[in-house]
C-alpha positions in Angstrom: 78.8 96.5 114.4 82.5 96.3 115.1 85.4 97.9 113.2 89.0 96.5 113.0 91.7 98.5 111.2 93.7 96.2 108.9 97.5 95.9 108.5 97.2 98.5 105.7 96.3 101.9 107.4 93.2 103.4 106.0 91.3 100.1 105.6 88.9 98.5 108.0 87.1 95.2 108.4 83.5 95.8 109.6 81.5 93.0 111.2 77.7 93.5 111.6 75.4 92.1 114.3 73.0 89.7 112.7 69.5 89.2 114.1 68.1 85.8 113.0 64.9 83.9 113.6 62.9 81.2 111.8 62.0 83.7 109.2 65.6 84.6 108.2 68.1 87.3 109.1 68.2 91.0 109.4 71.3 93.2 109.7 72.6 96.7 109.2 75.5 96.5 106.8 76.3 100.2 106.9 75.8 102.7 109.7 76.8 106.4 109.1 77.6 107.3 112.7 79.8 104.4 113.6 81.6 104.8 110.3 82.4 108.4 111.0 83.5 107.6 114.6 86.0 105.0 113.4 87.2 106.4 110.1 87.2 110.1 111.1 84.8 111.5 108.5 81.5 110.7 106.9 81.1 108.5 103.8 79.9 110.5 100.8 78.1 108.1 98.5 78.3 108.9 94.8 77.8 105.5 93.1 76.8 101.9 94.0 78.2 99.1 92.0 77.6 95.3 91.8 79.6 92.5 90.2 78.8 88.8 89.9 81.7 86.4 89.4 82.4 82.7 88.8 84.7 80.8 91.1 88.3 81.7 90.5 87.7 85.1 88.9 90.2 87.7 90.0 89.3 91.4 89.8 91.9 94.1 90.5 94.2 95.5 91.7 92.3 98.7 91.0 92.8 102.2 92.2 92.1 105.8 91.2 94.0 109.1 91.0 94.2 111.2 94.2 92.6 113.7 94.5 89.8 112.7 94.6 90.5 109.0 94.5 87.7 106.5 95.2 86.9 105.1 98.6 85.0 101.8 98.6 82.7 100.1 101.2 82.4 96.5 100.0 80.4 93.5 101.0 79.3 90.1 99.5 75.6 89.4 100.1 75.8 86.1 98.1 78.6 83.6 97.8 82.2 84.3 99.0 85.2 86.3 98.0 88.6 86.9 99.4 88.9 90.6 99.4 92.3 92.2 99.3 93.6 95.7 100.1 97.1 96.8 98.9 99.0 99.8 100.0 100.1 101.4 96.7 100.8 104.9 98.2 104.3 105.8 97.2 106.1 106.9 100.4 103.8 105.2 102.8 105.5 103.4 105.7 103.6 100.3 104.6 104.0 100.6 100.8 103.5 97.2 99.1 101.8 95.6 102.1 98.5 93.8 101.7 95.8 92.4 103.9 92.7 90.3 103.4 89.1 90.0 104.6 86.8 87.0 103.8 83.5 88.5 102.6 80.7 86.0 102.5 77.0 85.3 103.1 77.7 83.7 106.5 79.5 86.4 108.6 78.4 89.1 106.2 81.4 91.3 106.9 82.3 94.4 104.9 85.6 96.1 104.1 86.2 99.8 103.8 89.2 101.1 101.7 90.0 104.7 101.8 91.2 106.8 98.9 94.6 105.9 97.4 94.5 102.1 98.3 94.4 99.3 95.8 91.5 96.9 95.8 91.1 93.3 94.5 89.3 90.1 95.2 89.1 86.4 94.2 85.7 84.7 93.9 85.5 81.5 95.9 82.1 80.4 94.6 80.1 80.6 91.4 77.8 83.6 91.2 79.5 85.4 94.1 77.9 88.8 94.3 79.9 91.8 95.5 78.3 95.3 96.1 80.4 98.4 96.4 79.4 101.8 97.8 81.8 104.3 96.1 82.7 107.9 97.1 83.1 109.0 93.5 81.6 108.0 90.2 83.3 105.9 87.6 85.9 108.0 85.6 88.0 105.8 83.3 90.6 108.5 82.6 91.7 108.5 86.2 91.3 104.8 87.1 94.2 102.4 86.9 95.4 98.9 87.8 98.3 96.8 89.0 98.6 93.2 88.0 97.1 91.0 90.7 99.7 88.2 90.2 102.7 90.5 90.5 105.2 88.4 92.4 106.7 91.5 94.0 103.4 92.2 95.7 103.0 88.5 96.5 99.3 88.2 97.3 98.6 84.6 98.4 95.5 84.0 96.2 93.3 81.0 97.1 93.6 77.9 94.9 90.5 76.1 96.1 86.8 77.2 96.1 84.6 77.3 99.2 83.4 73.8 98.4 87.0 72.5 98.4 87.3 72.1 94.6 90.3 73.5 92.8 89.9 76.8 91.0 91.6 78.3 88.0 92.2 82.1 88.2 90.5 84.1 85.5 91.5 87.7 84.7 90.0 90.3 82.4 92.0 91.4 79.5 92.5 94.8 81.2 93.9 93.2 84.4 96.0 90.8 82.4 97.8 93.7 80.7 98.1 95.8 83.9 101.6 96.8 84.9 103.5 95.5 87.9 103.7 97.6 91.0 107.2 98.7 90.0 106.2 99.5 86.5 103.2 101.5 87.7 105.5 103.5 90.0 107.9 104.2 87.2 105.0 105.4 85.0 103.9 107.8 87.7 100.5 106.1 88.0 100.6 105.4 91.8 99.2 107.9 94.3 101.7 109.6 96.6 101.3 109.1 100.4 101.5 112.9 101.1 98.8 113.6 98.5 96.5 111.0 99.9 97.1 112.1 103.5 96.4 115.7 102.7 93.2 114.9 100.7 91.8 112.6 103.4 92.5 115.4 106.0 90.1 117.7 104.0 87.3 115.2 104.6 87.5 115.3 108.4 
């Protein structure tokens, strides 16, 4: 299992070693010790989520208040999604920057997003299944969103599915009505870099 920190500090791409034979494939998609060695603290599991999406579905950009925030360890056991991390931490040296990881059932990579980061993905195939390990349980009062098509963020979303066919982006009503990054900042919804840094330090 290899870890690669992304262009957004606090996010990693994780690539597992796959062991295949005529019967199929076996892999370890999460390992506690390598995680702690690379990230700097253990992952505290509080909830495990799953979503199934048609091709073209956009989910996000989602984030939670810090503290305690919600860290996510995400993979795609079936289908394919372009997973996106966005730095929404006000005052961060990389505020507004985003990076992507292709999660699919071929390379079987995962992505880890620490507290205070924005998360989104686009499904590239019907019935793409995404599973999330979360550090805190769902708490609607402290969870927020930024519009995934905000031109100021400028995420380059895919326009073709994995099979090469064109896709139409589909958003939930909640994500469609989400504020832009600038509006979320003006409303005081975004986490502050100093608060995130101080909270993550307590986990070490």
